[in-house]
NUMARDO-101983 format. One record per residue (C-alpha): x, y, z negated; residue number from 0. Coordinates in steps of 0.02 Angstrom, whole numbers, plus 50000, padded with zeros to 5 digits. Layout:
# residues N
+-------+-------+-------+-----+
|    px |    py |    pz |   i |
+-------+-------+-------+-----+
|     X |     Y |     Z | NUM |
...
+-------+-------+-------+-----+
This chain:
# residues 536
+-------+-------+-------+-----+
|    px |    py |    pz |   i |
+-------+-------+-------+-----+
| 49733 | 49243 | 54705 |   0 |
| 49567 | 49337 | 54715 |   1 |
| 49506 | 49283 | 54550 |   2 |
| 49678 | 49350 | 54483 |   3 |
| 49641 | 49524 | 54581 |   4 |
| 49480 | 49502 | 54480 |   5 |
| 49550 | 49465 | 54300 |   6 |
| 49680 | 49626 | 54351 |   7 |
| 49527 | 49743 | 54370 |   8 |
| 49427 | 49684 | 54218 |   9 |
| 49588 | 49734 | 54118 |  10 |
| 49601 | 49893 | 54193 |  11 |
| 49411 | 49941 | 54169 |  12 |
| 49434 | 49893 | 53994 |  13 |
| 49612 | 49973 | 53998 |  14 |
| 49543 | 50138 | 54054 |  15 |
| 49385 | 50131 | 53942 |  16 |
| 49521 | 50120 | 53779 |  17 |
| 49621 | 50258 | 53854 |  18 |
| 49488 | 50384 | 53858 |  19 |
| 49472 | 50351 | 53654 |  20 |
| 49689 | 50412 | 53655 |  21 |
| 49703 | 50549 | 53799 |  22 |
| 49701 | 50719 | 53729 |  23 |
| 49667 | 50794 | 53908 |  24 |
| 49582 | 50743 | 54078 |  25 |
| 49755 | 50737 | 54146 |  26 |
| 49832 | 50627 | 54033 |  27 |
| 49692 | 50523 | 54050 |  28 |
| 49680 | 50542 | 54224 |  29 |
| 49869 | 50486 | 54244 |  30 |
| 49831 | 50315 | 54143 |  31 |
| 49691 | 50289 | 54271 |  32 |
| 49809 | 50302 | 54404 |  33 |
| 49938 | 50192 | 54320 |  34 |
| 49804 | 50069 | 54300 |  35 |
| 49751 | 50073 | 54499 |  36 |
| 49939 | 50087 | 54563 |  37 |
| 49971 | 49936 | 54449 |  38 |
| 49837 | 49822 | 54535 |  39 |
| 49843 | 49860 | 54708 |  40 |
| 50047 | 49910 | 54705 |  41 |
| 50029 | 50074 | 54778 |  42 |
| 50182 | 50201 | 54760 |  43 |
| 50100 | 50360 | 54679 |  44 |
| 49917 | 50445 | 54687 |  45 |
| 49820 | 50578 | 54644 |  46 |
| 49649 | 50596 | 54565 |  47 |
| 49572 | 50762 | 54631 |  48 |
| 49395 | 50866 | 54583 |  49 |
| 49284 | 50987 | 54710 |  50 |
| 49261 | 51125 | 54623 |  51 |
| 49113 | 51266 | 54630 |  52 |
| 49232 | 51355 | 54754 |  53 |
| 49217 | 51211 | 54865 |  54 |
| 49408 | 51163 | 54851 |  55 |
| 49500 | 51012 | 54793 |  56 |
| 49570 | 51028 | 54633 |  57 |
| 49702 | 50911 | 54576 |  58 |
| 49646 | 50816 | 54399 |  59 |
| 49801 | 50733 | 54393 |  60 |
| 49957 | 50657 | 54485 |  61 |
| 50065 | 50499 | 54446 |  62 |
| 50232 | 50520 | 54379 |  63 |
| 50302 | 50444 | 54528 |  64 |
| 50225 | 50558 | 54654 |  65 |
| 50259 | 50701 | 54542 |  66 |
| 50429 | 50658 | 54538 |  67 |
| 50458 | 50641 | 54737 |  68 |
| 50370 | 50796 | 54763 |  69 |
| 50478 | 50934 | 54812 |  70 |
| 50355 | 51063 | 54879 |  71 |
| 50414 | 51225 | 54830 |  72 |
| 50298 | 51388 | 54789 |  73 |
| 50344 | 51570 | 54826 |  74 |
| 50434 | 51572 | 54663 |  75 |
| 50562 | 51441 | 54704 |  76 |
| 50471 | 51311 | 54587 |  77 |
| 50439 | 51132 | 54608 |  78 |
| 50270 | 51151 | 54600 |  79 |
| 50103 | 51012 | 54615 |  80 |
| 49956 | 51029 | 54731 |  81 |
| 49815 | 51144 | 54672 |  82 |
| 49666 | 51207 | 54790 |  83 |
| 49657 | 51109 | 54966 |  84 |
| 49527 | 51135 | 55089 |  85 |
| 49419 | 50986 | 55142 |  86 |
| 49507 | 50921 | 55274 |  87 |
| 49626 | 50795 | 55348 |  88 |
| 49643 | 50629 | 55287 |  89 |
| 49590 | 50672 | 55083 |  90 |
| 49461 | 50753 | 55169 |  91 |
| 49381 | 50623 | 55273 |  92 |
| 49343 | 50526 | 55117 |  93 |
| 49252 | 50664 | 55037 |  94 |
| 49173 | 50739 | 55191 |  95 |
| 49085 | 50542 | 55221 |  96 |
| 49063 | 50511 | 55043 |  97 |
| 49167 | 50349 | 55090 |  98 |
| 49344 | 50257 | 55042 |  99 |
| 49435 | 50202 | 55179 | 100 |
| 49624 | 50150 | 55213 | 101 |
| 49746 | 50178 | 55345 | 102 |
| 49944 | 50111 | 55368 | 103 |
| 49971 | 50222 | 55492 | 104 |
| 49929 | 50387 | 55439 | 105 |
| 50043 | 50489 | 55549 | 106 |
| 49931 | 50433 | 55691 | 107 |
| 49769 | 50440 | 55602 | 108 |
| 49641 | 50549 | 55708 | 109 |
| 49620 | 50674 | 55557 | 110 |
| 49795 | 50689 | 55519 | 111 |
| 49842 | 50883 | 55489 | 112 |
| 50022 | 50849 | 55437 | 113 |
| 50122 | 50866 | 55256 | 114 |
| 50159 | 51004 | 55182 | 115 |
| 50342 | 51042 | 55170 | 116 |
| 50423 | 50934 | 55033 | 117 |
| 50266 | 50836 | 55009 | 118 |
| 50335 | 50640 | 55003 | 119 |
| 50329 | 50534 | 55155 | 120 |
| 50164 | 50456 | 55166 | 121 |
| 50185 | 50305 | 55255 | 122 |
| 49996 | 50212 | 55200 | 123 |
| 49858 | 50275 | 55119 | 124 |
| 49705 | 50210 | 55005 | 125 |
| 49549 | 50344 | 54952 | 126 |
| 49377 | 50330 | 54880 | 127 |
| 49259 | 50454 | 54828 | 128 |
| 49204 | 50482 | 54634 | 129 |
| 49023 | 50506 | 54647 | 130 |
| 48881 | 50552 | 54536 | 131 |
| 48718 | 50549 | 54549 | 132 |
| 48721 | 50520 | 54740 | 133 |
| 48852 | 50687 | 54732 | 134 |
| 49010 | 50661 | 54783 | 135 |
| 49116 | 50765 | 54654 | 136 |
| 49299 | 50698 | 54700 | 137 |
| 49422 | 50576 | 54759 | 138 |
| 49520 | 50463 | 54684 | 139 |
| 49668 | 50403 | 54825 | 140 |
| 49835 | 50298 | 54821 | 141 |
| 49985 | 50288 | 54933 | 142 |
| 50152 | 50202 | 55007 | 143 |
| 50115 | 50012 | 54954 | 144 |
| 50245 | 49926 | 55039 | 145 |
| 50150 | 49800 | 55118 | 146 |
| 50004 | 49903 | 55189 | 147 |
| 49829 | 49888 | 55127 | 148 |
| 49696 | 49808 | 55157 | 149 |
| 49480 | 49785 | 55131 | 150 |
| 49537 | 49680 | 54950 | 151 |
| 49636 | 49841 | 54888 | 152 |
| 49501 | 49956 | 54956 | 153 |
| 49356 | 49857 | 54863 | 154 |
| 49467 | 49864 | 54708 | 155 |
| 49473 | 50060 | 54725 | 156 |
| 49259 | 50066 | 54758 | 157 |
| 49256 | 49967 | 54580 | 158 |
| 49359 | 50077 | 54484 | 159 |
| 49303 | 50220 | 54546 | 160 |
| 49144 | 50214 | 54455 | 161 |
| 49243 | 50179 | 54298 | 162 |
| 49346 | 50345 | 54333 | 163 |
| 49189 | 50429 | 54351 | 164 |
| 49123 | 50361 | 54184 | 165 |
| 49261 | 50411 | 54094 | 166 |
| 49314 | 50579 | 54141 | 167 |
| 49121 | 50628 | 54107 | 168 |
| 49152 | 50571 | 53918 | 169 |
| 49314 | 50647 | 53903 | 170 |
| 49234 | 50811 | 53976 | 171 |
| 49095 | 50797 | 53866 | 172 |
| 49230 | 50767 | 53715 | 173 |
| 49334 | 50902 | 53762 | 174 |
| 49159 | 51023 | 53779 | 175 |
| 49101 | 50931 | 53597 | 176 |
| 49276 | 50985 | 53510 | 177 |
| 49287 | 51173 | 53580 | 178 |
| 49105 | 51191 | 53519 | 179 |
| 49156 | 51131 | 53346 | 180 |
| 49306 | 51242 | 53334 | 181 |
| 49206 | 51399 | 53388 | 182 |
| 49060 | 51339 | 53263 | 183 |
| 49209 | 51323 | 53129 | 184 |
| 49279 | 51523 | 53199 | 185 |
| 49082 | 51573 | 53182 | 186 |
| 49053 | 51512 | 53010 | 187 |
| 49232 | 51577 | 52948 | 188 |
| 49198 | 51759 | 53018 | 189 |
| 49027 | 51751 | 52962 | 190 |
| 49082 | 51697 | 52787 | 191 |
| 48929 | 51547 | 52821 | 192 |
| 48961 | 51377 | 52783 | 193 |
| 48840 | 51210 | 52840 | 194 |
| 48805 | 51063 | 52704 | 195 |
| 48696 | 50888 | 52708 | 196 |
| 48640 | 50811 | 52558 | 197 |
| 48629 | 50608 | 52586 | 198 |
| 48507 | 50597 | 52451 | 199 |
| 48552 | 50389 | 52438 | 200 |
| 48715 | 50406 | 52413 | 201 |
| 48732 | 50571 | 52339 | 202 |
| 48863 | 50621 | 52442 | 203 |
| 48879 | 50808 | 52503 | 204 |
| 48939 | 50836 | 52657 | 205 |
| 49026 | 51001 | 52686 | 206 |
| 49063 | 51110 | 52826 | 207 |
| 49273 | 51179 | 52805 | 208 |
| 49205 | 51365 | 52759 | 209 |
| 49103 | 51294 | 52622 | 210 |
| 49284 | 51239 | 52536 | 211 |
| 49339 | 51408 | 52571 | 212 |
| 49190 | 51507 | 52509 | 213 |
| 49196 | 51380 | 52322 | 214 |
| 49377 | 51385 | 52341 | 215 |
| 49396 | 51195 | 52317 | 216 |
| 49562 | 51127 | 52373 | 217 |
| 49526 | 51024 | 52543 | 218 |
| 49607 | 50868 | 52554 | 219 |
| 49681 | 50810 | 52709 | 220 |
| 49525 | 50769 | 52819 | 221 |
| 49404 | 50770 | 52680 | 222 |
| 49231 | 50823 | 52726 | 223 |
| 49123 | 50741 | 52564 | 224 |
| 49088 | 50810 | 52414 | 225 |
| 48963 | 50748 | 52250 | 226 |
| 48843 | 50846 | 52201 | 227 |
| 48913 | 50868 | 52035 | 228 |
| 49071 | 50939 | 52079 | 229 |
| 48990 | 51089 | 52188 | 230 |
| 48881 | 51105 | 52036 | 231 |
| 49013 | 51127 | 51927 | 232 |
| 49072 | 51286 | 51996 | 233 |
| 48906 | 51365 | 51979 | 234 |
| 48886 | 51507 | 51856 | 235 |
| 48815 | 51449 | 51698 | 236 |
| 48663 | 51567 | 51714 | 237 |
| 48638 | 51534 | 51890 | 238 |
| 48651 | 51337 | 51849 | 239 |
| 48459 | 51293 | 51876 | 240 |
| 48458 | 51367 | 52042 | 241 |
| 48604 | 51306 | 52122 | 242 |
| 48543 | 51120 | 52071 | 243 |
| 48384 | 51170 | 52143 | 244 |
| 48466 | 51205 | 52293 | 245 |
| 48545 | 51031 | 52343 | 246 |
| 48387 | 50936 | 52264 | 247 |
| 48229 | 51036 | 52310 | 248 |
| 48067 | 50984 | 52291 | 249 |
| 47954 | 50967 | 52436 | 250 |
| 47870 | 51134 | 52402 | 251 |
| 48031 | 51231 | 52422 | 252 |
| 48059 | 51181 | 52581 | 253 |
| 48139 | 51279 | 52721 | 254 |
| 48166 | 51432 | 52563 | 255 |
| 48307 | 51532 | 52498 | 256 |
| 48401 | 51526 | 52327 | 257 |
| 48519 | 51658 | 52257 | 258 |
| 48656 | 51628 | 52134 | 259 |
| 48825 | 51633 | 52079 | 260 |
| 48977 | 51538 | 52066 | 261 |
| 49141 | 51547 | 51976 | 262 |
| 49303 | 51485 | 52106 | 263 |
| 49456 | 51402 | 52015 | 264 |
| 49527 | 51565 | 52012 | 265 |
| 49395 | 51632 | 51899 | 266 |
| 49335 | 51745 | 52041 | 267 |
| 49153 | 51777 | 52043 | 268 |
| 49057 | 51759 | 52219 | 269 |
| 48864 | 51784 | 52263 | 270 |
| 48783 | 51674 | 52393 | 271 |
| 48640 | 51633 | 52458 | 272 |
| 48592 | 51456 | 52520 | 273 |
| 48425 | 51416 | 52622 | 274 |
| 48384 | 51226 | 52618 | 275 |
| 48286 | 51120 | 52742 | 276 |
| 48205 | 50932 | 52697 | 277 |
| 48261 | 50783 | 52825 | 278 |
| 48144 | 50676 | 52848 | 279 |
| 48156 | 50481 | 52929 | 280 |
| 48035 | 50408 | 53079 | 281 |
| 47914 | 50366 | 52931 | 282 |
| 47909 | 50553 | 52884 | 283 |
| 48012 | 50510 | 52707 | 284 |
| 48145 | 50642 | 52634 | 285 |
| 48328 | 50562 | 52669 | 286 |
| 48418 | 50709 | 52656 | 287 |
| 48450 | 50907 | 52623 | 288 |
| 48527 | 50997 | 52756 | 289 |
| 48553 | 51192 | 52708 | 290 |
| 48674 | 51340 | 52747 | 291 |
| 48753 | 51430 | 52611 | 292 |
| 48818 | 51635 | 52653 | 293 |
| 48938 | 51727 | 52547 | 294 |
| 48856 | 51897 | 52525 | 295 |
| 48988 | 51941 | 52367 | 296 |
| 49059 | 52102 | 52502 | 297 |
| 48874 | 52141 | 52546 | 298 |
| 48849 | 52140 | 52350 | 299 |
| 48982 | 52259 | 52349 | 300 |
| 48918 | 52377 | 52475 | 301 |
| 48766 | 52387 | 52397 | 302 |
| 48820 | 52435 | 52241 | 303 |
| 48946 | 52576 | 52336 | 304 |
| 48766 | 52619 | 52397 | 305 |
| 48691 | 52635 | 52234 | 306 |
| 48817 | 52743 | 52170 | 307 |
| 48844 | 52831 | 52315 | 308 |
| 48648 | 52866 | 52295 | 309 |
| 48654 | 52898 | 52135 | 310 |
| 48816 | 53024 | 52164 | 311 |
| 48696 | 53121 | 52296 | 312 |
| 48574 | 53140 | 52157 | 313 |
| 48669 | 53223 | 52040 | 314 |
| 48768 | 53319 | 52193 | 315 |
| 48610 | 53377 | 52254 | 316 |
| 48550 | 53428 | 52067 | 317 |
| 48690 | 53527 | 52044 | 318 |
| 48709 | 53617 | 52212 | 319 |
| 48534 | 53672 | 52185 | 320 |
| 48588 | 53723 | 51991 | 321 |
| 48762 | 53797 | 52026 | 322 |
| 48658 | 53916 | 52195 | 323 |
| 48508 | 53969 | 52099 | 324 |
| 48658 | 54063 | 51978 | 325 |
| 48722 | 54188 | 52109 | 326 |
| 48552 | 54180 | 52156 | 327 |
| 48469 | 54222 | 52003 | 328 |
| 48606 | 54368 | 51971 | 329 |
| 48568 | 54450 | 52146 | 330 |
| 48382 | 54455 | 52115 | 331 |
| 48380 | 54520 | 51931 | 332 |
| 48505 | 54661 | 52009 | 333 |
| 48413 | 54715 | 52139 | 334 |
| 48267 | 54730 | 52031 | 335 |
| 48374 | 54840 | 51916 | 336 |
| 48461 | 54924 | 52076 | 337 |
| 48252 | 55003 | 52123 | 338 |
| 48234 | 55058 | 51969 | 339 |
| 48406 | 55143 | 51945 | 340 |
| 48403 | 55206 | 52136 | 341 |
| 48232 | 55277 | 52085 | 342 |
| 48315 | 55360 | 51925 | 343 |
| 48496 | 55420 | 52033 | 344 |
| 48565 | 55334 | 51910 | 345 |
| 48749 | 55317 | 51994 | 346 |
| 48845 | 55249 | 51874 | 347 |
| 48697 | 55095 | 51849 | 348 |
| 48690 | 55087 | 52055 | 349 |
| 48889 | 55048 | 52054 | 350 |
| 48878 | 54929 | 51915 | 351 |
| 48726 | 54844 | 51997 | 352 |
| 48817 | 54837 | 52162 | 353 |
| 48964 | 54771 | 52075 | 354 |
| 48878 | 54614 | 52003 | 355 |
| 48762 | 54589 | 52159 | 356 |
| 48955 | 54573 | 52262 | 357 |
| 49021 | 54466 | 52131 | 358 |
| 48861 | 54348 | 52139 | 359 |
| 48881 | 54346 | 52323 | 360 |
| 49047 | 54323 | 52316 | 361 |
| 49047 | 54151 | 52212 | 362 |
| 48912 | 54087 | 52311 | 363 |
| 49025 | 54100 | 52468 | 364 |
| 49158 | 54031 | 52389 | 365 |
| 49053 | 53883 | 52334 | 366 |
| 48969 | 53844 | 52496 | 367 |
| 49145 | 53869 | 52581 | 368 |
| 49220 | 53715 | 52434 | 369 |
| 49065 | 53619 | 52506 | 370 |
| 49103 | 53624 | 52682 | 371 |
| 49268 | 53592 | 52647 | 372 |
| 49240 | 53425 | 52536 | 373 |
| 49110 | 53394 | 52666 | 374 |
| 49245 | 53363 | 52801 | 375 |
| 49346 | 53252 | 52703 | 376 |
| 49357 | 53094 | 52776 | 377 |
| 49241 | 53152 | 52908 | 378 |
| 49354 | 53272 | 52993 | 379 |
| 49542 | 53184 | 53004 | 380 |
| 49716 | 53242 | 53077 | 381 |
| 49825 | 53134 | 53165 | 382 |
| 49939 | 53051 | 53020 | 383 |
| 50106 | 53081 | 53028 | 384 |
| 50261 | 53027 | 52925 | 385 |
| 50313 | 53150 | 52799 | 386 |
| 50426 | 53125 | 52651 | 387 |
| 50330 | 53171 | 52472 | 388 |
| 50464 | 53310 | 52441 | 389 |
| 50398 | 53403 | 52606 | 390 |
| 50243 | 53374 | 52554 | 391 |
| 50258 | 53463 | 52392 | 392 |
| 50362 | 53595 | 52450 | 393 |
| 50226 | 53657 | 52554 | 394 |
| 50101 | 53651 | 52416 | 395 |
| 50231 | 53749 | 52308 | 396 |
| 50246 | 53877 | 52437 | 397 |
| 50059 | 53919 | 52446 | 398 |
| 50052 | 53917 | 52261 | 399 |
| 50202 | 54020 | 52230 | 400 |
| 50109 | 54190 | 52188 | 401 |
| 50015 | 54080 | 52041 | 402 |
| 50185 | 54020 | 51992 | 403 |
| 50284 | 54168 | 51984 | 404 |
| 50117 | 54273 | 51917 | 405 |
| 50114 | 54160 | 51758 | 406 |
| 50325 | 54132 | 51759 | 407 |
| 50301 | 53941 | 51753 | 408 |
| 50464 | 53826 | 51750 | 409 |
| 50454 | 53698 | 51883 | 410 |
| 50527 | 53517 | 51841 | 411 |
| 50571 | 53392 | 51981 | 412 |
| 50560 | 53213 | 51940 | 413 |
| 50505 | 53166 | 52129 | 414 |
| 50593 | 52988 | 52231 | 415 |
| 50630 | 53001 | 52416 | 416 |
| 50479 | 52898 | 52458 | 417 |
| 50392 | 52926 | 52640 | 418 |
| 50207 | 52936 | 52662 | 419 |
| 50114 | 52916 | 52798 | 420 |
| 49942 | 53004 | 52819 | 421 |
| 49849 | 53150 | 52867 | 422 |
| 49971 | 53292 | 52797 | 423 |
| 49859 | 53431 | 52778 | 424 |
| 49751 | 53333 | 52647 | 425 |
| 49902 | 53263 | 52554 | 426 |
| 49958 | 53430 | 52532 | 427 |
| 49776 | 53484 | 52450 | 428 |
| 49803 | 53364 | 52315 | 429 |
| 49978 | 53443 | 52245 | 430 |
| 49907 | 53617 | 52290 | 431 |
| 49763 | 53592 | 52181 | 432 |
| 49840 | 53531 | 52030 | 433 |
| 49946 | 53635 | 52050 | 434 |
| 49829 | 53768 | 52037 | 435 |
| 49743 | 53710 | 51901 | 436 |
| 49897 | 53678 | 51792 | 437 |
| 49931 | 53860 | 51807 | 438 |
| 49757 | 53914 | 51790 | 439 |
| 49728 | 53808 | 51639 | 440 |
| 49900 | 53881 | 51554 | 441 |
| 49815 | 53951 | 51404 | 442 |
| 49920 | 54057 | 51298 | 443 |
| 50081 | 53951 | 51306 | 444 |
| 50241 | 54057 | 51302 | 445 |
| 50334 | 53927 | 51376 | 446 |
| 50235 | 53865 | 51523 | 447 |
| 50292 | 53715 | 51613 | 448 |
| 50253 | 53631 | 51759 | 449 |
| 50339 | 53432 | 51818 | 450 |
| 50288 | 53347 | 51974 | 451 |
| 50374 | 53160 | 51993 | 452 |
| 50331 | 52975 | 52031 | 453 |
| 50339 | 52808 | 51943 | 454 |
| 50376 | 52643 | 52015 | 455 |
| 50424 | 52602 | 52197 | 456 |
| 50318 | 52562 | 52357 | 457 |
| 50133 | 52555 | 52364 | 458 |
| 50119 | 52544 | 52170 | 459 |
| 50214 | 52703 | 52157 | 460 |
| 50111 | 52805 | 52015 | 461 |
| 50124 | 53020 | 52068 | 462 |
| 50112 | 53127 | 51918 | 463 |
| 50066 | 53328 | 51901 | 464 |
| 50111 | 53360 | 51703 | 465 |
| 50080 | 53524 | 51622 | 466 |
| 50111 | 53592 | 51431 | 467 |
| 49964 | 53694 | 51452 | 468 |
| 49768 | 53701 | 51376 | 469 |
| 49740 | 53497 | 51386 | 470 |
| 49564 | 53411 | 51400 | 471 |
| 49480 | 53317 | 51259 | 472 |
| 49463 | 53137 | 51282 | 473 |
| 49273 | 53141 | 51306 | 474 |
| 49286 | 53279 | 51441 | 475 |
| 49438 | 53157 | 51537 | 476 |
| 49318 | 53075 | 51668 | 477 |
| 49201 | 53216 | 51672 | 478 |
| 49336 | 53334 | 51754 | 479 |
| 49319 | 53225 | 51900 | 480 |
| 49138 | 53263 | 51936 | 481 |
| 49067 | 53397 | 52058 | 482 |
| 49045 | 53565 | 51997 | 483 |
| 49106 | 53497 | 51836 | 484 |
| 49199 | 53656 | 51724 | 485 |
| 49277 | 53654 | 51545 | 486 |
| 49291 | 53831 | 51528 | 487 |
| 49150 | 53940 | 51600 | 488 |
| 49269 | 54105 | 51571 | 489 |
| 49394 | 54041 | 51694 | 490 |
| 49370 | 54081 | 51865 | 491 |
| 49336 | 53919 | 51986 | 492 |
| 49187 | 53817 | 52068 | 493 |
| 49223 | 53661 | 51992 | 494 |
| 49254 | 53569 | 52169 | 495 |
| 49431 | 53547 | 52148 | 496 |
| 49483 | 53390 | 52068 | 497 |
| 49314 | 53325 | 52168 | 498 |
| 49408 | 53369 | 52287 | 499 |
| 49568 | 53300 | 52263 | 500 |
| 49480 | 53116 | 52199 | 501 |
| 49400 | 53119 | 52364 | 502 |
| 49562 | 53130 | 52456 | 503 |
| 49643 | 52990 | 52364 | 504 |
| 49517 | 52869 | 52370 | 505 |
| 49528 | 52890 | 52532 | 506 |
| 49710 | 52832 | 52538 | 507 |
| 49653 | 52679 | 52439 | 508 |
| 49720 | 52760 | 52269 | 509 |
| 49652 | 52807 | 52092 | 510 |
| 49672 | 52964 | 51980 | 511 |
| 49671 | 52982 | 51803 | 512 |
| 49689 | 53117 | 51691 | 513 |
| 49808 | 53086 | 51517 | 514 |
| 49797 | 53215 | 51382 | 515 |
| 49811 | 53206 | 51194 | 516 |
| 49683 | 53346 | 51158 | 517 |
| 49660 | 53535 | 51148 | 518 |
| 49838 | 53633 | 51168 | 519 |
| 49911 | 53476 | 51197 | 520 |
| 49950 | 53468 | 51384 | 521 |
| 49875 | 53366 | 51522 | 522 |
| 49939 | 53244 | 51655 | 523 |
| 49860 | 53192 | 51803 | 524 |
| 49922 | 53022 | 51882 | 525 |
| 49865 | 52952 | 52060 | 526 |
| 49911 | 52809 | 52177 | 527 |
| 49913 | 52841 | 52380 | 528 |
| 49919 | 52658 | 52424 | 529 |
| 49852 | 52704 | 52606 | 530 |
| 49995 | 52826 | 52632 | 531 |
| 50155 | 52716 | 52585 | 532 |
| 50089 | 52550 | 52612 | 533 |
| 50237 | 52540 | 52753 | 534 |
| 50374 | 52589 | 52622 | 535 |
+-------+-------+-------+-----+
């Protein structure tokens, strides 16, 4: 019988080590360990607990028979397993002494404290500590063997206890490693940075999931490998040499970075930077290359945008200095005339000098006022509201009603019932400026007409303001959206209106353009506002 018990113990240990590979959680592993211990000792139920950093005993697993017979109720009225126990009572003796023991009369044991309400009856008890590096970290306990426990049962449990400790340490390490792997994958995804390893002996390249995403390669289930030729096939033809070098660098290129372009299967061009390190064996031979790849496409895009903004700022600074100089020169010139005319006491010329000086000052005021307004666009934002397109247009029409009536403009309406969500005052400014320009540049049109409408639906809706006025020659149709651009110096204005509209449209994720057959053919300004109609 003793030999059979030893065989059962060995088989049980083998079974536990096998289970550690298939168990997904500590609780699942604990239940399997308890099944082995219960089978060998003939116990009815058991539990495995761990002493936490708070000094309490926390259950890891309870065998199914024990859980099914447990009727402990929590405050909400639900059946609950044991959770947090002080180190006292019979089980506490195992933990405090760091020694296993058994009793077949637990109700008369000196350390008895009674059972919680709903706990299954305890007829006999067997417990052993779980010890790691000389410190008690938990316990395994069994109960209710019909014949009661003996020293042989305690010996069995004390043999199994170190095995339980070992498998739980492995499972904890495995879970921690899996968690770190998931966190690493998430970090790589967020940073658009992947890693790879090129085995020089086999030519196989092992890739992280993010590398597959960066290159746009369709990843088969559980695929982690890719051949060098396949990777290089995605490189831009002009950067092929740098791409190949990054996966097979020379010793002089150890630790350096390579920048190149790739073309994904969907034809999208991406910019990447790869940094590599040579991996050596114990004989200092290069056996592999380890590297990372960072997708810098968005950074490149931001860099281009910054360069464009800097170029725009330079043009802006030049144009400001040029346009502000003009009224200052006028002021300075006529101040000189005024001094001379005051000496001569020429009232007519003094009045004329003052008129030019007032006009120059007024123009400078308007320029500064519109520059201030333009600087506020995107920086000073009103609360977004839902408003119909018609309400926005009607508000703009009311603001320019004087110009429309003075010019006798016929208004045509082809608006759809689309709803906008955005900064209402800024949205009104779009139509207000376009309507003012349409009235201002109507020329000598005998039957002036302006049409407001929409084309398409949803976020691809195109809004337009069409007139039959002076028109714009094709070579000037891009130029009109520039700051201080005035195509007709004889018509009052600062040249900031369309630049202001363009900025508001772009802040709403849209674009604006003008269509015109040329001088005298009228003009149609078309724009989109996907950011304001996205909820539609």
